[in-house]
Structures are given as structure tokens and as C-alpha cells.
N, C-alpha and C positions, 0 to 999 in steps of 0.2 A: 285234258294236256295239261292245265295249271294243277291240279291235284296230283298227278304223274310227277311232275317237277318237284311240288313240294315235298311230296315222298321221298323222291330221291335226295333233294337237300336235307332232309331231316335224318335221312339216312347216314348220309355222308358226313352230317354233325356229329350222329352218335358215334359213328365209327371214330372219328376224331378225338372225342373227349375220351373214347374206351381205350383209344391207345395212349392218349396223355395221360391218363390216371394208370391206366397199365404202366407207364413208363416211369411214373412218380412212384408208384407202388413196387417198381422192380427194384428203384435205386433203394427206396425206404429199407426194403427186407433186406439188400445187400449191405445197407450200413447198420442196419437196427436188427440183426438179427439173434437167434438165442444164443446167449455165452453162458459161460460156466466161471462162477468165483470159486478158485480152489482154495482151501484151507486146510493147512496140515499142523496137528497138533497129536503129541505123544505116539507117533509114526502111524497115525491116521489120518488120511487123505479125504477130505469132505468136499463134494462137488456141488456148490449151489448155482443151480440154474436161473439165469437172468434173462426174460424174453425182451425183445425188441422195445415192444410198447412201454416197459420200464425206463429201459435207457433211455427213451425219448423223452418221457417225463423229466427224469433227473437232468439230462443236458439242456432242456430247457429252462429249468428252474435253477440251474449254476448261471446260465446266460442272463436271466432275468434279474440274479442277486447281484452280478458283476456290474450290469447296465445301471440298477439303481444306486449301487455304491459308486460309480464312478460320477453319475448326474449330482449326488448330493456332495462328493468331494469338489466337485468343478464349483458347485454353488456355493459352497462354505469359502474357497480362497477367492470367490467373485467379490462377494460380501466384506471379507477381510481387506481385500485391496480399495473397496468402495470406501470404507472406513479411514484408511491411511491416506487416500488421495485427499477426501475431506479436510482432512486436520492440515495436510501439508498447504492447503490452497490458501485456507483462511490464515493460517500462522505467517505464510509468506505476503500476504496482500495487506494484513493486519499491522505486521511489526515494519518500523525502520522509517513509514514514510508519512505517519500520524503521531507526533511526539510533542504537539503544541497544547498545552496544559491538560491534556487526558490522558497521556501514557499511562500513568499511574492508574487508570480505570481499565484498562485492557488487559496490563500483564498480568493480574491475579487470575481474569477471565481465561485467558489463552491457557496459563498454566494450569487451570483447574482441566480444562481440555486435556491438555497433554496428560495429566494424571487419568483422567478416564480412558485415554487410549492405551496406557500401560497396564491398564487392569484387563486388558483384552486378550487373557492369556490363550492359550494354544491347546487346551486339552487333550485335543487329536494327536499331539505328537507323542503324548503317553499311551496311546492306545497299541496293542499289540496289532490290532487290524480294523479294517473299517467297520463299523456299525452304524448302520442308516438311522435307527432312532436317535443314535446320540450324536451325529451329524447333523440330523431333522432339529432336535431342541437346541445344540448350539448356533445353528443359523437362525431359527427363530431368536434366539437371544441376540445375536449379533445385530439383525434387521432392528430390533427394537432401539439397541445403542445407536444404529445408524441415524434413525428417526429422531433420537434425544439429542444426538451431536449435529445433525442438521438444524433442528429446532435452535439447540445453542448458538450454531454460527450465524443461522440467521439473525439473531439477538445482538450478537457483536456488529455484522454489516450494518445495521442500523443504527447502531450506537454509534458506529464510525461516520455513517451518513451525517446524523444529527450534529455531532459535534464538529464535524469536518464544515457543515454549512454555517454553523455558529459562529468558528472562527473566521471563516470569509468573510462574514457580516461585519465582524470587529475591525478586519483588517480594512475592508473597504471603508469602514466609517474614519478609520484613523486617517487614510489618504484622503477622504473626502472634507475633513476637517483642514487639512493643511492648505488648501486652495488649489491642489495638484489636479490634473485630470489623469484618472486611473488608467483609460484605455489608452492614451497618448504615451504616460509610464510603461506601461506593458510593452508597446511596439519598441520604445528605445533599448528597454531592458533586454528584449529576443535580441537585436541589434548588435547589443553589448559584447564583444569577442572575449569570452571566459578562459583562463588558464587551464590547459589541458589536465586532468586530473590523472593520477597513477592508480591504474585499475588494472584487473584482471580475474583469473578464475576458471575452473571448467565452465562450459557452457551447458546449463540444464535449462531446457524450454519450460516454461511457466505452464502448469495445466491449470487452466481456467475452469474445467468442464463441471467442477462442484457448484459453480453458480452460476443463475441464469445470465445471459450474455447479455441483456440490458443493464442488468444491476452491476455487472462487473466493470462495463464500459463508464457508467454514470459516476461508479465509485472513483475508478481510475481519472476519469474527468475532474472530479473534484478534487481529488488529492494535488493534482498538477496545477489544477487553478490555486489552491490553498499554498503549495511550494512557491509558487512565480509571486503571490501576495506578498508573502512573508520575506523573499528574497529583496522585494522592493521597499517594502517597510525598513527592513534592516539597514537600509541606506539613508532613510531619512535623518536629517539634523534635529532629532525629538529633545535630545538631551539640553539641562542648563548651561551655557557657557560661564557663568560666573554664580557661585553659590553665594546665598545671602544678599542678593543684590536687590536694590529698590529701582523700579523703571523711571528713567528721567525725563527722557522726551518719547515720546511714540513715532510708529510709522505711519508716514502720509504729510499731508500738509502743516506746517507750522509756521509761527513768526520766526525767523531767523534770529538768533542769540546777539549774532554781530550788526547786524545791518537793520535790524528790528521790521524787515519787511517780509511780505508772505512768501514761503519759499517750500521748497518738497524736502523732505527728511527719508533717505533711502533705507534707513535701518532702525533698530530699536537702542536707545541708550540705556545702558543698566552699570549703577555706580554700587560695587560691593566695599568693604572696609579695605582701608589703605592695604598695598600690597598683594591683594587678591590675586590668586592664581586664575588664569583663563585657559578654558579646557575647549578641547575638539567637542561639537557637538554630535559626530559620527565618524566612522571610520572613513579614511580617504588619505590622499595624496596631495601632499603641500605643493602647491603650484606657484606661490609667490610668500617670499617672507623679507621683506624690504622697507624700506622708508620711502613715501608716497604719498608727497603733496598735503592735502589737507587732511588725510588719512593720519599722518604721522607715521609712525612704525607699524604695519599693515601686514596680515597674514591671509591669504587665500588657501582655504581646501577643497579640492575636487571631490565629491562623493560619488560620482557616476550619473548617467541618466541627464547630464546638463545641470545637475544641483550644484551649486558651488556657495561655501560659507566665508565670511569676511569679517576679521577681527580687527577694529583698528584703535587707534590712540595709544597702543602701548608702551609701557617705560622699558620692557624688555622683550625680544624676541628670541624664542628657546628650540626652535627648530631651522631647518634650513629647506630650499625648495628639492622636491625631490623626495623628501623624506615621507613615508608610510606613518601615519598615525591612528591611534586604537581610538576608540569611543572613551570620552573622559580624560585621556590623555593629557597632561598641562603642555602647553603650547607657547605660553607668555605671562607677563603679569602687567595687570592692570596699571594704565598712565594717563598722561595728560599731553600725549605729543601731537603735533599739527594743530588743525584748526579746531580748538577745544577750550572750553572755559573752566575745568576742573577734571580730575581723574574719574573715569569712567571709560566704561568699554562700548564703542559703536558697532553694534552686531547687525550685519545683513546676513539675510539668506536669498541668492540669485537663481534663478531657473532660466536657463537659455540667455546668459547675461541682463537678464530684467531683473529689478529688485520686487522681491515680493513680502508680504510681512509677516517677519519672524513671530509674533504673538500668534499666529494661529498653530505654528509648531510646539510651540510651548502649550497653548490649550489642547494639542492632539497629544501630548505628553501626558497632561493630566489625565485625559480620555483612556488612555494606555494603562496608568496607574490604577484606575479604577475596574478595569477588567483584567 
């Protein structure tokens, strides 16, 4: 009984495939039957028969050629787009955000990269039709240029990382030498209300796909850190308040010049030539410009982040409260007003209304000059 069942199944299967192949053969012969190619010349008509098999082979070759041409064309434009994305990404990240001491290093490198991209001309535009061999050769050339560009971009990124880290170290050292707490200054600076800048332009999302996500995040984080530190250091009073001055009395405990008793001196006394100009040691806002007891004629300038500089014993005051002053701007003339034994400048640096040693800032200034 099992044998008869198997025989019947095989017979049905054979019938099914016979009908299937018969249907396929019927469709094949329907579309690929013998056709004649008619050629007329000199009043003669020639009939060249083309059987169905030849027609099938010719159609297969045409489809294969079209598919190959489409594949290589898509591949060509895909690689070309990758070159463009690589260049746009690196130039957008490397420019504008890192310009402290090493902008001149990046500029020629980026320009060289741009020149290389300009050389990626499109010979396919000059071709009358798709040529798979030419497409394949040009794609190989583009892939080599992509590899070279990637290597160049990685070198630029590494250079940016190294220079950024170096500049962060320098800025942190400057802050450290002033005696101020870096983290505390960052918190204060982040809470400071900044004036709204006039900005605009179309929104174009940044494409960071050409960079590994971890590298991109680290680089952007370092750039943000560098910019934050630069903003802080730019507000520190690091300039000299009076040029060609001789130190007279340091910050800290000393013998009072009037009572000859031990006392605390909240600033640094500097004596310049007669009539010396007193200059703002950092940009800021004048919050006091008046006569003030033992200080005599006094000026206070607020530099933000809780930092204020004070200039005492002036013979003349050249600014008024509310003025915005620039670093190095002349704000008064050296004098001997108030509790003073002779012409000099009493210079204070105050943080959160507490005096700190101005010499630290002058030492930090010398460190800046060396770097």
C-alpha cells in the first residue's frame, strides 16, 4: 500500500512539474518566437530570421549591462558624497572654535584639504554614456582619495585635541597662580547673565557622521572647556596698574607707617614716576569713583565673577561710576590723597569683597607672557 501511495505521489509530482515547465515553455515560446529582421536596400528586401533563443540571450545581456551600469553609477556618486561630507564636517568643527595660538597651524592644512577636494573633478560628466570600466576606475581613485582625506582629517583632529589640551593646561595654570578656585569661578561664570547676541541664518544640521562619536564628543567637550576658561581668564585683572612702578609695601601684615604698630595691609603699594597714569588692569564697570576716607580719591572696577579692583590715593579721577572701561585704559593719575606718606598707588584685588594678594595676578601675568 505504501508503494502504491509513493508511486501515485511521484506521478502527481511529475504531472505538476510537467505542467509547470509546459506553461513556462508556452510563455517562453509566446514571447521569444522566431522574428524576422527586415533590411531594405536598393529596392531589395532581405529577411534575416532571429530565433527565440538569440532574442532571449540579447535581452539578458541588455538587462545585465543596464544593471551593471546602474550599480557603478550609484557607487560613484555615493563615494563622491562621502568625500564631500568628510570635508564639510572637518572644516565646520576645526574652524571658528579653536583660534588660540594655533589658528595659523590649522588654516593651511584645511586649505590644502580644500584644494584636494577641488581636484576631484567629475570626468563622467564628459562621457556620452555609462562606461562600467571607466566608472570602476574612477571609483577606485575616489576611494583612495577618501582614504587619504580620512587620514588627513584624523591628523587635523589629533592636532586640535593636542593644542586644545595644551591651552587648557595653560589657562588652568594662570587661574591657579592667582589663588582663585577654578571650579568656583566656572560656577559663577555660568550663572552670569550674558547679553543676548544678534544671530541668525538658515538652520543646517551638523553632520558628524564622518567622525567617530566618541572622538567628536570628546573634541567638542574640550573646545567648550577651552572657551569657558578663556572667558574666565579674559576677565582676570592681569595687567599692570601703573607702568615702571617700584613696589613700596607688600600685601599682608606690616608695620603701620603712622602708628608703627603691626597691621594688615589689604593691597600692594606701587610708586611710579610723578604724574604716572593709573590704568585698568582688566575690562569692567566702574562702580565707585569718589573720595573715600583713608583711601583718598578711590576707584573701584567690577570685572564680574565677584572680582573687583581698587585704586587708591589718586590725585585725579578720570572716570565716573557706571562707565565701562577697557583693559589698559587710563582711569586716574597717581597721587597722595587720604592716609598716605607720599605719591603712590594703593592697588587692591578683592574677591567676594575680601582682599587677596595682587602679586599673584602680576605673577600670573608674567606666566602668560612666557606662554
